[in-house]
PyMOL CGO cylinders between C-alpha atoms (Angstrom):
from pymol import cmd
from pymol.cgo import CYLINDER

trace = [
    CYLINDER, 0.00, 0.00, 0.00, 2.90, 2.35, 0.82, 0.3, 1, 1, 1, 1, 1, 1,
    CYLINDER, 2.90, 2.35, 0.82, 4.63, 1.66, -2.50, 0.3, 1, 1, 1, 1, 1, 1,
    CYLINDER, 4.63, 1.66, -2.50, 1.40, 2.32, -4.40, 0.3, 1, 1, 1, 1, 1, 1,
    CYLINDER, 1.40, 2.32, -4.40, 0.94, 5.60, -2.60, 0.3, 1, 1, 1, 1, 1, 1,
    CYLINDER, 0.94, 5.60, -2.60, 4.47, 6.69, -3.42, 0.3, 1, 1, 1, 1, 1, 1,
    CYLINDER, 4.47, 6.69, -3.42, 3.94, 5.89, -7.08, 0.3, 1, 1, 1, 1, 1, 1,
    CYLINDER, 3.94, 5.89, -7.08, 0.71, 7.84, -7.18, 0.3, 1, 1, 1, 1, 1, 1,
    CYLINDER, 0.71, 7.84, -7.18, 2.34, 10.82, -5.46, 0.3, 1, 1, 1, 1, 1, 1,
    CYLINDER, 2.34, 10.82, -5.46, 5.19, 10.77, -7.95, 0.3, 1, 1, 1, 1, 1, 1,
    CYLINDER, 5.19, 10.77, -7.95, 2.79, 10.75, -10.89, 0.3, 1, 1, 1, 1, 1, 1,
    CYLINDER, 2.79, 10.75, -10.89, 0.92, 13.66, -9.46, 0.3, 1, 1, 1, 1, 1, 1,
    CYLINDER, 0.92, 13.66, -9.46, 4.11, 15.66, -8.94, 0.3, 1, 1, 1, 1, 1, 1,
    CYLINDER, 4.11, 15.66, -8.94, 5.22, 15.05, -12.54, 0.3, 1, 1, 1, 1, 1, 1,
    CYLINDER, 5.22, 15.05, -12.54, 1.92, 16.32, -13.83, 0.3, 1, 1, 1, 1, 1, 1,
    CYLINDER, 1.92, 16.32, -13.83, 2.42, 19.55, -11.93, 0.3, 1, 1, 1, 1, 1, 1,
    CYLINDER, 2.42, 19.55, -11.93, 5.65, 20.37, -13.72, 0.3, 1, 1, 1, 1, 1, 1,
    CYLINDER, 5.65, 20.37, -13.72, 5.51, 23.63, -15.64, 0.3, 1, 1, 1, 1, 1, 1,
    CYLINDER, 5.51, 23.63, -15.64, 7.43, 24.94, -18.64, 0.3, 1, 1, 1, 1, 1, 1,
    CYLINDER, 7.43, 24.94, -18.64, 11.10, 25.66, -17.94, 0.3, 1, 1, 1, 1, 1, 1,
    CYLINDER, 11.10, 25.66, -17.94, 12.70, 28.84, -19.29, 0.3, 1, 1, 1, 1, 1, 1,
    CYLINDER, 12.70, 28.84, -19.29, 16.49, 29.01, -19.67, 0.3, 1, 1, 1, 1, 1, 1,
    CYLINDER, 16.49, 29.01, -19.67, 18.38, 32.28, -19.77, 0.3, 1, 1, 1, 1, 1, 1,
    CYLINDER, 18.38, 32.28, -19.77, 22.01, 33.35, -19.67, 0.3, 1, 1, 1, 1, 1, 1,
    CYLINDER, 22.01, 33.35, -19.67, 23.88, 36.61, -19.45, 0.3, 1, 1, 1, 1, 1, 1,
    CYLINDER, 23.88, 36.61, -19.45, 27.33, 35.55, -20.68, 0.3, 1, 1, 1, 1, 1, 1,
    CYLINDER, 27.33, 35.55, -20.68, 28.77, 37.35, -23.67, 0.3, 1, 1, 1, 1, 1, 1,
    CYLINDER, 28.77, 37.35, -23.67, 30.16, 34.51, -25.75, 0.3, 1, 1, 1, 1, 1, 1,
    CYLINDER, 30.16, 34.51, -25.75, 32.57, 35.17, -28.61, 0.3, 1, 1, 1, 1, 1, 1,
    CYLINDER, 32.57, 35.17, -28.61, 31.43, 34.15, -32.05, 0.3, 1, 1, 1, 1, 1, 1,
    CYLINDER, 31.43, 34.15, -32.05, 34.99, 33.35, -33.08, 0.3, 1, 1, 1, 1, 1, 1,
    CYLINDER, 34.99, 33.35, -33.08, 38.11, 32.14, -31.27, 0.3, 1, 1, 1, 1, 1, 1,
    CYLINDER, 38.11, 32.14, -31.27, 40.80, 34.78, -30.93, 0.3, 1, 1, 1, 1, 1, 1,
    CYLINDER, 40.80, 34.78, -30.93, 44.25, 33.90, -32.18, 0.3, 1, 1, 1, 1, 1, 1,
    CYLINDER, 44.25, 33.90, -32.18, 47.46, 35.50, -33.32, 0.3, 1, 1, 1, 1, 1, 1,
    CYLINDER, 47.46, 35.50, -33.32, 48.94, 34.56, -36.68, 0.3, 1, 1, 1, 1, 1, 1,
    CYLINDER, 48.94, 34.56, -36.68, 52.64, 33.71, -36.43, 0.3, 1, 1, 1, 1, 1, 1,
    CYLINDER, 52.64, 33.71, -36.43, 55.22, 33.68, -39.19, 0.3, 1, 1, 1, 1, 1, 1,
    CYLINDER, 55.22, 33.68, -39.19, 55.19, 30.70, -41.54, 0.3, 1, 1, 1, 1, 1, 1,
    CYLINDER, 55.19, 30.70, -41.54, 57.88, 28.10, -42.19, 0.3, 1, 1, 1, 1, 1, 1,
    CYLINDER, 57.88, 28.10, -42.19, 60.35, 28.80, -44.95, 0.3, 1, 1, 1, 1, 1, 1,
    CYLINDER, 60.35, 28.80, -44.95, 59.39, 25.46, -46.51, 0.3, 1, 1, 1, 1, 1, 1,
    CYLINDER, 59.39, 25.46, -46.51, 56.01, 23.93, -45.52, 0.3, 1, 1, 1, 1, 1, 1,
    CYLINDER, 56.01, 23.93, -45.52, 56.20, 20.31, -44.38, 0.3, 1, 1, 1, 1, 1, 1,
    CYLINDER, 56.20, 20.31, -44.38, 54.57, 17.75, -42.10, 0.3, 1, 1, 1, 1, 1, 1,
    CYLINDER, 54.57, 17.75, -42.10, 55.54, 14.55, -40.28, 0.3, 1, 1, 1, 1, 1, 1,
    CYLINDER, 55.54, 14.55, -40.28, 58.90, 16.11, -39.41, 0.3, 1, 1, 1, 1, 1, 1,
    CYLINDER, 58.90, 16.11, -39.41, 61.16, 15.66, -36.39, 0.3, 1, 1, 1, 1, 1, 1,
    CYLINDER, 61.16, 15.66, -36.39, 61.18, 18.54, -33.93, 0.3, 1, 1, 1, 1, 1, 1,
    CYLINDER, 61.18, 18.54, -33.93, 62.37, 19.56, -30.48, 0.3, 1, 1, 1, 1, 1, 1,
    CYLINDER, 62.37, 19.56, -30.48, 62.27, 22.60, -28.19, 0.3, 1, 1, 1, 1, 1, 1,
    CYLINDER, 62.27, 22.60, -28.19, 65.62, 23.89, -26.93, 0.3, 1, 1, 1, 1, 1, 1,
    CYLINDER, 65.62, 23.89, -26.93, 66.62, 27.25, -25.42, 0.3, 1, 1, 1, 1, 1, 1,
    CYLINDER, 66.62, 27.25, -25.42, 63.57, 29.13, -26.65, 0.3, 1, 1, 1, 1, 1, 1,
    CYLINDER, 63.57, 29.13, -26.65, 63.80, 27.76, -30.18, 0.3, 1, 1, 1, 1, 1, 1,
    CYLINDER, 63.80, 27.76, -30.18, 61.98, 25.02, -32.07, 0.3, 1, 1, 1, 1, 1, 1,
    CYLINDER, 61.98, 25.02, -32.07, 64.21, 22.93, -34.33, 0.3, 1, 1, 1, 1, 1, 1,
    CYLINDER, 64.21, 22.93, -34.33, 62.53, 21.17, -37.26, 0.3, 1, 1, 1, 1, 1, 1,
    CYLINDER, 62.53, 21.17, -37.26, 64.40, 18.66, -39.43, 0.3, 1, 1, 1, 1, 1, 1,
    CYLINDER, 64.40, 18.66, -39.43, 63.12, 17.03, -42.60, 0.3, 1, 1, 1, 1, 1, 1,
    CYLINDER, 63.12, 17.03, -42.60, 59.47, 16.13, -43.09, 0.3, 1, 1, 1, 1, 1, 1,
    CYLINDER, 59.47, 16.13, -43.09, 57.04, 15.04, -45.77, 0.3, 1, 1, 1, 1, 1, 1,
    CYLINDER, 57.04, 15.04, -45.77, 56.62, 17.62, -48.56, 0.3, 1, 1, 1, 1, 1, 1,
    CYLINDER, 56.62, 17.62, -48.56, 54.48, 15.44, -50.83, 0.3, 1, 1, 1, 1, 1, 1,
    CYLINDER, 54.48, 15.44, -50.83, 51.31, 16.74, -52.45, 0.3, 1, 1, 1, 1, 1, 1,
    CYLINDER, 51.31, 16.74, -52.45, 48.61, 15.52, -54.79, 0.3, 1, 1, 1, 1, 1, 1,
    CYLINDER, 48.61, 15.52, -54.79, 46.51, 17.56, -57.23, 0.3, 1, 1, 1, 1, 1, 1,
    CYLINDER, 46.51, 17.56, -57.23, 43.20, 15.90, -58.13, 0.3, 1, 1, 1, 1, 1, 1,
    CYLINDER, 43.20, 15.90, -58.13, 41.89, 17.95, -61.07, 0.3, 1, 1, 1, 1, 1, 1,
    CYLINDER, 41.89, 17.95, -61.07, 38.71, 15.87, -61.42, 0.3, 1, 1, 1, 1, 1, 1,
    CYLINDER, 38.71, 15.87, -61.42, 37.71, 16.27, -57.77, 0.3, 1, 1, 1, 1, 1, 1,
    CYLINDER, 37.71, 16.27, -57.77, 38.45, 20.00, -57.84, 0.3, 1, 1, 1, 1, 1, 1,
    CYLINDER, 38.45, 20.00, -57.84, 36.43, 20.50, -61.02, 0.3, 1, 1, 1, 1, 1, 1,
    CYLINDER, 36.43, 20.50, -61.02, 33.49, 18.53, -59.60, 0.3, 1, 1, 1, 1, 1, 1,
    CYLINDER, 33.49, 18.53, -59.60, 33.07, 21.15, -56.89, 0.3, 1, 1, 1, 1, 1, 1,
    CYLINDER, 33.07, 21.15, -56.89, 32.11, 23.99, -59.26, 0.3, 1, 1, 1, 1, 1, 1,
    CYLINDER, 32.11, 23.99, -59.26, 31.44, 22.43, -62.69, 0.3, 1, 1, 1, 1, 1, 1,
    CYLINDER, 31.44, 22.43, -62.69, 30.25, 18.79, -62.44, 0.3, 1, 1, 1, 1, 1, 1,
    CYLINDER, 30.25, 18.79, -62.44, 29.15, 18.61, -66.09, 0.3, 1, 1, 1, 1, 1, 1,
    CYLINDER, 29.15, 18.61, -66.09, 32.56, 19.65, -67.37, 0.3, 1, 1, 1, 1, 1, 1,
    CYLINDER, 32.56, 19.65, -67.37, 34.25, 17.28, -64.92, 0.3, 1, 1, 1, 1, 1, 1,
    CYLINDER, 34.25, 17.28, -64.92, 32.20, 14.34, -66.18, 0.3, 1, 1, 1, 1, 1, 1,
    CYLINDER, 32.20, 14.34, -66.18, 32.96, 15.29, -69.77, 0.3, 1, 1, 1, 1, 1, 1,
    CYLINDER, 32.96, 15.29, -69.77, 36.70, 15.36, -69.03, 0.3, 1, 1, 1, 1, 1, 1,
    CYLINDER, 36.70, 15.36, -69.03, 36.43, 11.98, -67.36, 0.3, 1, 1, 1, 1, 1, 1,
    CYLINDER, 36.43, 11.98, -67.36, 34.57, 10.53, -70.36, 0.3, 1, 1, 1, 1, 1, 1,
    CYLINDER, 34.57, 10.53, -70.36, 37.07, 11.77, -72.94, 0.3, 1, 1, 1, 1, 1, 1,
    CYLINDER, 37.07, 11.77, -72.94, 40.11, 11.01, -70.77, 0.3, 1, 1, 1, 1, 1, 1,
    CYLINDER, 40.11, 11.01, -70.77, 41.40, 14.57, -70.46, 0.3, 1, 1, 1, 1, 1, 1,
    CYLINDER, 41.40, 14.57, -70.46, 41.11, 14.84, -66.65, 0.3, 1, 1, 1, 1, 1, 1,
    CYLINDER, 41.11, 14.84, -66.65, 44.65, 14.96, -65.32, 0.3, 1, 1, 1, 1, 1, 1,
    CYLINDER, 44.65, 14.96, -65.32, 45.87, 14.37, -61.78, 0.3, 1, 1, 1, 1, 1, 1,
    CYLINDER, 45.87, 14.37, -61.78, 49.33, 15.25, -60.57, 0.3, 1, 1, 1, 1, 1, 1,
    CYLINDER, 49.33, 15.25, -60.57, 51.20, 14.02, -57.52, 0.3, 1, 1, 1, 1, 1, 1,
    CYLINDER, 51.20, 14.02, -57.52, 54.69, 14.52, -56.19, 0.3, 1, 1, 1, 1, 1, 1,
    CYLINDER, 54.69, 14.52, -56.19, 56.14, 12.44, -53.37, 0.3, 1, 1, 1, 1, 1, 1,
    CYLINDER, 56.14, 12.44, -53.37, 59.22, 13.88, -51.71, 0.3, 1, 1, 1, 1, 1, 1,
    CYLINDER, 59.22, 13.88, -51.71, 60.86, 14.36, -48.32, 0.3, 1, 1, 1, 1, 1, 1,
    CYLINDER, 60.86, 14.36, -48.32, 62.83, 17.32, -47.00, 0.3, 1, 1, 1, 1, 1, 1,
    CYLINDER, 62.83, 17.32, -47.00, 66.41, 17.40, -45.73, 0.3, 1, 1, 1, 1, 1, 1,
    CYLINDER, 66.41, 17.40, -45.73, 66.28, 20.95, -44.34, 0.3, 1, 1, 1, 1, 1, 1,
    CYLINDER, 66.28, 20.95, -44.34, 66.87, 22.25, -40.83, 0.3, 1, 1, 1, 1, 1, 1,
    CYLINDER, 66.87, 22.25, -40.83, 64.41, 25.05, -40.00, 0.3, 1, 1, 1, 1, 1, 1,
    CYLINDER, 64.41, 25.05, -40.00, 64.56, 26.93, -36.71, 0.3, 1, 1, 1, 1, 1, 1,
    CYLINDER, 64.56, 26.93, -36.71, 61.80, 29.00, -35.13, 0.3, 1, 1, 1, 1, 1, 1,
    CYLINDER, 61.80, 29.00, -35.13, 62.76, 31.74, -32.66, 0.3, 1, 1, 1, 1, 1, 1,
    CYLINDER, 62.76, 31.74, -32.66, 59.71, 31.89, -30.36, 0.3, 1, 1, 1, 1, 1, 1,
    CYLINDER, 59.71, 31.89, -30.36, 60.51, 35.28, -28.79, 0.3, 1, 1, 1, 1, 1, 1,
    CYLINDER, 60.51, 35.28, -28.79, 61.14, 37.07, -32.08, 0.3, 1, 1, 1, 1, 1, 1,
    CYLINDER, 61.14, 37.07, -32.08, 58.63, 35.06, -34.18, 0.3, 1, 1, 1, 1, 1, 1,
    CYLINDER, 58.63, 35.06, -34.18, 61.23, 34.40, -36.88, 0.3, 1, 1, 1, 1, 1, 1,
    CYLINDER, 61.23, 34.40, -36.88, 61.93, 31.28, -38.97, 0.3, 1, 1, 1, 1, 1, 1,
    CYLINDER, 61.93, 31.28, -38.97, 65.43, 30.65, -40.32, 0.3, 1, 1, 1, 1, 1, 1,
    CYLINDER, 65.43, 30.65, -40.32, 66.71, 27.96, -42.66, 0.3, 1, 1, 1, 1, 1, 1,
    CYLINDER, 66.71, 27.96, -42.66, 70.13, 26.44, -42.10, 0.3, 1, 1, 1, 1, 1, 1,
    CYLINDER, 70.13, 26.44, -42.10, 72.58, 25.86, -44.92, 0.3, 1, 1, 1, 1, 1, 1,
    CYLINDER, 72.58, 25.86, -44.92, 73.37, 22.44, -43.47, 0.3, 1, 1, 1, 1, 1, 1,
    CYLINDER, 73.37, 22.44, -43.47, 71.67, 19.56, -45.28, 0.3, 1, 1, 1, 1, 1, 1,
    CYLINDER, 71.67, 19.56, -45.28, 70.40, 16.39, -43.63, 0.3, 1, 1, 1, 1, 1, 1,
    CYLINDER, 70.40, 16.39, -43.63, 69.21, 13.14, -45.12, 0.3, 1, 1, 1, 1, 1, 1,
    CYLINDER, 69.21, 13.14, -45.12, 65.80, 13.52, -46.71, 0.3, 1, 1, 1, 1, 1, 1,
    CYLINDER, 65.80, 13.52, -46.71, 63.55, 11.69, -44.31, 0.3, 1, 1, 1, 1, 1, 1,
    CYLINDER, 63.55, 11.69, -44.31, 60.15, 11.91, -42.58, 0.3, 1, 1, 1, 1, 1, 1,
    CYLINDER, 60.15, 11.91, -42.58, 58.24, 10.26, -39.69, 0.3, 1, 1, 1, 1, 1, 1,
    CYLINDER, 58.24, 10.26, -39.69, 61.38, 10.34, -37.54, 0.3, 1, 1, 1, 1, 1, 1,
    CYLINDER, 61.38, 10.34, -37.54, 62.43, 11.70, -34.13, 0.3, 1, 1, 1, 1, 1, 1,
    CYLINDER, 62.43, 11.70, -34.13, 64.79, 14.39, -32.85, 0.3, 1, 1, 1, 1, 1, 1,
    CYLINDER, 64.79, 14.39, -32.85, 66.53, 14.24, -29.50, 0.3, 1, 1, 1, 1, 1, 1,
    CYLINDER, 66.53, 14.24, -29.50, 68.74, 16.76, -27.75, 0.3, 1, 1, 1, 1, 1, 1,
    CYLINDER, 68.74, 16.76, -27.75, 72.01, 15.91, -26.01, 0.3, 1, 1, 1, 1, 1, 1,
    CYLINDER, 72.01, 15.91, -26.01, 74.20, 18.72, -24.61, 0.3, 1, 1, 1, 1, 1, 1,
    CYLINDER, 74.20, 18.72, -24.61, 74.47, 21.04, -27.62, 0.3, 1, 1, 1, 1, 1, 1,
    CYLINDER, 74.47, 21.04, -27.62, 73.71, 18.38, -30.23, 0.3, 1, 1, 1, 1, 1, 1,
    CYLINDER, 73.71, 18.38, -30.23, 70.62, 17.33, -32.16, 0.3, 1, 1, 1, 1, 1, 1,
    CYLINDER, 70.62, 17.33, -32.16, 70.23, 13.62, -32.86, 0.3, 1, 1, 1, 1, 1, 1,
    CYLINDER, 70.23, 13.62, -32.86, 68.12, 12.64, -35.89, 0.3, 1, 1, 1, 1, 1, 1,
    CYLINDER, 68.12, 12.64, -35.89, 67.06, 9.01, -36.03, 0.3, 1, 1, 1, 1, 1, 1,
    CYLINDER, 67.06, 9.01, -36.03, 64.44, 6.66, -37.43, 0.3, 1, 1, 1, 1, 1, 1,
    CYLINDER, 64.44, 6.66, -37.43, 61.86, 7.50, -40.06, 0.3, 1, 1, 1, 1, 1, 1,
    CYLINDER, 61.86, 7.50, -40.06, 62.05, 6.67, -43.73, 0.3, 1, 1, 1, 1, 1, 1,
    CYLINDER, 62.05, 6.67, -43.73, 63.31, 8.07, -47.01, 0.3, 1, 1, 1, 1, 1, 1,
    CYLINDER, 63.31, 8.07, -47.01, 61.92, 7.93, -50.52, 0.3, 1, 1, 1, 1, 1, 1,
    CYLINDER, 61.92, 7.93, -50.52, 63.36, 6.81, -53.83, 0.3, 1, 1, 1, 1, 1, 1,
    CYLINDER, 63.36, 6.81, -53.83, 64.30, 9.32, -56.54, 0.3, 1, 1, 1, 1, 1, 1,
    CYLINDER, 64.30, 9.32, -56.54, 61.23, 8.43, -58.63, 0.3, 1, 1, 1, 1, 1, 1,
    CYLINDER, 61.23, 8.43, -58.63, 58.93, 8.79, -55.60, 0.3, 1, 1, 1, 1, 1, 1,
    CYLINDER, 58.93, 8.79, -55.60, 57.54, 5.26, -55.94, 0.3, 1, 1, 1, 1, 1, 1,
    CYLINDER, 57.54, 5.26, -55.94, 59.30, 3.46, -53.08, 0.3, 1, 1, 1, 1, 1, 1,
    CYLINDER, 59.30, 3.46, -53.08, 59.92, 4.20, -49.43, 0.3, 1, 1, 1, 1, 1, 1,
    CYLINDER, 59.92, 4.20, -49.43, 62.72, 2.73, -47.36, 0.3, 1, 1, 1, 1, 1, 1,
    CYLINDER, 62.72, 2.73, -47.36, 63.32, 2.67, -43.62, 0.3, 1, 1, 1, 1, 1, 1,
    CYLINDER, 63.32, 2.67, -43.62, 66.28, 4.90, -42.76, 0.3, 1, 1, 1, 1, 1, 1,
    CYLINDER, 66.28, 4.90, -42.76, 69.12, 3.04, -41.03, 0.3, 1, 1, 1, 1, 1, 1,
    CYLINDER, 69.12, 3.04, -41.03, 71.37, 6.04, -40.39, 0.3, 1, 1, 1, 1, 1, 1,
    CYLINDER, 71.37, 6.04, -40.39, 71.62, 8.26, -37.31, 0.3, 1, 1, 1, 1, 1, 1,
    CYLINDER, 71.62, 8.26, -37.31, 72.68, 11.89, -37.72, 0.3, 1, 1, 1, 1, 1, 1,
    CYLINDER, 72.68, 11.89, -37.72, 74.25, 13.89, -34.89, 0.3, 1, 1, 1, 1, 1, 1,
    CYLINDER, 74.25, 13.89, -34.89, 74.34, 17.63, -35.54, 0.3, 1, 1, 1, 1, 1, 1,
    CYLINDER, 74.34, 17.63, -35.54, 76.55, 19.91, -33.43, 0.3, 1, 1, 1, 1, 1, 1,
    CYLINDER, 76.55, 19.91, -33.43, 74.80, 23.28, -33.10, 0.3, 1, 1, 1, 1, 1, 1,
    CYLINDER, 74.80, 23.28, -33.10, 77.94, 25.13, -32.00, 0.3, 1, 1, 1, 1, 1, 1,
    CYLINDER, 77.94, 25.13, -32.00, 80.30, 23.73, -34.65, 0.3, 1, 1, 1, 1, 1, 1,
    CYLINDER, 80.30, 23.73, -34.65, 77.68, 23.39, -37.41, 0.3, 1, 1, 1, 1, 1, 1,
    CYLINDER, 77.68, 23.39, -37.41, 78.97, 19.89, -38.19, 0.3, 1, 1, 1, 1, 1, 1,
    CYLINDER, 78.97, 19.89, -38.19, 77.10, 16.69, -38.97, 0.3, 1, 1, 1, 1, 1, 1,
    CYLINDER, 77.10, 16.69, -38.97, 78.21, 13.21, -37.89, 0.3, 1, 1, 1, 1, 1, 1,
    CYLINDER, 78.21, 13.21, -37.89, 76.57, 10.15, -39.49, 0.3, 1, 1, 1, 1, 1, 1,
    CYLINDER, 76.57, 10.15, -39.49, 76.40, 6.91, -37.53, 0.3, 1, 1, 1, 1, 1, 1,
    CYLINDER, 76.40, 6.91, -37.53, 75.42, 3.69, -39.31, 0.3, 1, 1, 1, 1, 1, 1,
    CYLINDER, 75.42, 3.69, -39.31, 74.57, 1.66, -36.21, 0.3, 1, 1, 1, 1, 1, 1,
    CYLINDER, 74.57, 1.66, -36.21, 70.76, 1.65, -36.03, 0.3, 1, 1, 1, 1, 1, 1,
    CYLINDER, 70.76, 1.65, -36.03, 69.76, -2.05, -36.05, 0.3, 1, 1, 1, 1, 1, 1,
    CYLINDER, 69.76, -2.05, -36.05, 66.01, -1.45, -35.77, 0.3, 1, 1, 1, 1, 1, 1,
    CYLINDER, 66.01, -1.45, -35.77, 64.72, 0.96, -38.39, 0.3, 1, 1, 1, 1, 1, 1,
    CYLINDER, 64.72, 0.96, -38.39, 61.23, 2.23, -37.58, 0.3, 1, 1, 1, 1, 1, 1,
    CYLINDER, 61.23, 2.23, -37.58, 58.72, 5.05, -38.04, 0.3, 1, 1, 1, 1, 1, 1,
    CYLINDER, 58.72, 5.05, -38.04, 56.34, 6.94, -35.72, 0.3, 1, 1, 1, 1, 1, 1,
    CYLINDER, 56.34, 6.94, -35.72, 58.04, 5.72, -32.54, 0.3, 1, 1, 1, 1, 1, 1,
    CYLINDER, 58.04, 5.72, -32.54, 58.66, 7.32, -29.14, 0.3, 1, 1, 1, 1, 1, 1,
    CYLINDER, 58.66, 7.32, -29.14, 62.08, 8.33, -27.80, 0.3, 1, 1, 1, 1, 1, 1,
    CYLINDER, 62.08, 8.33, -27.80, 63.58, 10.46, -25.07, 0.3, 1, 1, 1, 1, 1, 1,
    CYLINDER, 63.58, 10.46, -25.07, 66.96, 11.40, -23.60, 0.3, 1, 1, 1, 1, 1, 1,
    CYLINDER, 66.96, 11.40, -23.60, 67.90, 10.59, -20.00, 0.3, 1, 1, 1, 1, 1, 1,
    CYLINDER, 67.90, 10.59, -20.00, 71.32, 10.40, -18.34, 0.3, 1, 1, 1, 1, 1, 1,
    CYLINDER, 71.32, 10.40, -18.34, 73.45, 10.50, -21.52, 0.3, 1, 1, 1, 1, 1, 1,
    CYLINDER, 73.45, 10.50, -21.52, 71.24, 7.89, -23.14, 0.3, 1, 1, 1, 1, 1, 1,
    CYLINDER, 71.24, 7.89, -23.14, 68.44, 7.94, -25.70, 0.3, 1, 1, 1, 1, 1, 1,
    CYLINDER, 68.44, 7.94, -25.70, 65.67, 5.43, -25.07, 0.3, 1, 1, 1, 1, 1, 1,
    CYLINDER, 65.67, 5.43, -25.07, 63.51, 4.17, -27.93, 0.3, 1, 1, 1, 1, 1, 1,
    CYLINDER, 63.51, 4.17, -27.93, 60.15, 2.49, -27.78, 0.3, 1, 1, 1, 1, 1, 1,
    CYLINDER, 60.15, 2.49, -27.78, 59.47, 0.80, -31.10, 0.3, 1, 1, 1, 1, 1, 1,
    CYLINDER, 59.47, 0.80, -31.10, 55.82, 0.12, -31.85, 0.3, 1, 1, 1, 1, 1, 1,
    CYLINDER, 55.82, 0.12, -31.85, 55.99, -0.65, -35.57, 0.3, 1, 1, 1, 1, 1, 1,
    CYLINDER, 55.99, -0.65, -35.57, 58.59, -0.81, -38.32, 0.3, 1, 1, 1, 1, 1, 1,
    CYLINDER, 58.59, -0.81, -38.32, 56.37, -1.45, -41.32, 0.3, 1, 1, 1, 1, 1, 1,
    CYLINDER, 56.37, -1.45, -41.32, 56.67, 1.18, -44.11, 0.3, 1, 1, 1, 1, 1, 1,
    CYLINDER, 56.67, 1.18, -44.11, 53.74, 2.07, -46.31, 0.3, 1, 1, 1, 1, 1, 1,
    CYLINDER, 53.74, 2.07, -46.31, 54.69, 0.64, -49.66, 0.3, 1, 1, 1, 1, 1, 1,
    CYLINDER, 54.69, 0.64, -49.66, 57.94, -1.31, -49.75, 0.3, 1, 1, 1, 1, 1, 1,
    CYLINDER, 57.94, -1.31, -49.75, 58.16, -4.86, -48.41, 0.3, 1, 1, 1, 1, 1, 1,
    CYLINDER, 58.16, -4.86, -48.41, 56.27, -6.40, -45.46, 0.3, 1, 1, 1, 1, 1, 1,
    CYLINDER, 56.27, -6.40, -45.46, 58.19, -6.36, -42.17, 0.3, 1, 1, 1, 1, 1, 1,
    CYLINDER, 58.19, -6.36, -42.17, 56.88, -8.09, -39.08, 0.3, 1, 1, 1, 1, 1, 1,
    CYLINDER, 56.88, -8.09, -39.08, 55.77, -5.58, -36.44, 0.3, 1, 1, 1, 1, 1, 1,
    CYLINDER, 55.77, -5.58, -36.44, 57.98, -5.53, -33.34, 0.3, 1, 1, 1, 1, 1, 1,
    CYLINDER, 57.98, -5.53, -33.34, 57.74, -4.20, -29.81, 0.3, 1, 1, 1, 1, 1, 1,
    CYLINDER, 57.74, -4.20, -29.81, 61.19, -3.82, -28.31, 0.3, 1, 1, 1, 1, 1, 1,
    CYLINDER, 61.19, -3.82, -28.31, 63.58, -1.41, -26.69, 0.3, 1, 1, 1, 1, 1, 1,
    CYLINDER, 63.58, -1.41, -26.69, 67.09, -0.42, -27.65, 0.3, 1, 1, 1, 1, 1, 1,
    CYLINDER, 67.09, -0.42, -27.65, 69.40, 2.23, -26.28, 0.3, 1, 1, 1, 1, 1, 1,
    CYLINDER, 69.40, 2.23, -26.28, 71.84, 4.56, -27.97, 0.3, 1, 1, 1, 1, 1, 1,
    CYLINDER, 71.84, 4.56, -27.97, 74.63, 5.30, -25.49, 0.3, 1, 1, 1, 1, 1, 1,
    CYLINDER, 74.63, 5.30, -25.49, 76.41, 8.58, -26.34, 0.3, 1, 1, 1, 1, 1, 1,
    CYLINDER, 76.41, 8.58, -26.34, 79.79, 8.09, -24.60, 0.3, 1, 1, 1, 1, 1, 1,
    CYLINDER, 79.79, 8.09, -24.60, 80.44, 4.77, -26.37, 0.3, 1, 1, 1, 1, 1, 1,
    CYLINDER, 80.44, 4.77, -26.37, 78.36, 5.35, -29.54, 0.3, 1, 1, 1, 1, 1, 1,
    CYLINDER, 78.36, 5.35, -29.54, 77.04, 1.80, -29.33, 0.3, 1, 1, 1, 1, 1, 1,
    CYLINDER, 77.04, 1.80, -29.33, 73.66, 0.16, -29.69, 0.3, 1, 1, 1, 1, 1, 1,
    CYLINDER, 73.66, 0.16, -29.69, 72.31, -2.05, -26.93, 0.3, 1, 1, 1, 1, 1, 1,
    CYLINDER, 72.31, -2.05, -26.93, 69.38, -4.33, -27.77, 0.3, 1, 1, 1, 1, 1, 1,
    CYLINDER, 69.38, -4.33, -27.77, 67.06, -5.63, -25.07, 0.3, 1, 1, 1, 1, 1, 1,
]
cmd.load_cgo(trace, "trace")
């Protein structure tokens, strides 16, 4: 009897509910405020980067692009696009390339500079900082015709003070899109995958190896 009474009371209370009016007095912005900063000397993505002493260092990156004329024409003139497709005159253009440039962004002065030093053309790699050196490792490079990609087996050590580049050939586990960090004179790598996009199939691995600076050796665990 008590439960029935409670149910009846609840139904009655719900029926007494009136219309709810919502109001607010906050002045919301229609757009998000931002400040446009200076652009890179050479646009790129999937590059290696690090922050050091108020500057952002960017090495390499993917500079590929693809121009789809048919898709672009479909947006404003579908009839003409279909006609070009039917008569075989629709042309697409693509260029696959990686950068070997070092670009530096001065955060305080909002200025990009491009170094004269040239690195291996690679992308999807990592940068690490050790004392006054930048270590470039991992990633992949692309063939001259842009059809094949290869995992990069070389490690580059760039001395910022001397503007010199040392190449080390002792990377036993080439990989892309991995995690790495520097701690106590050592760079630690966490490899999640070493399968490139379009070369040959490589079994995915999960392992750790360490690059020890004082001895310039690779330790595999």
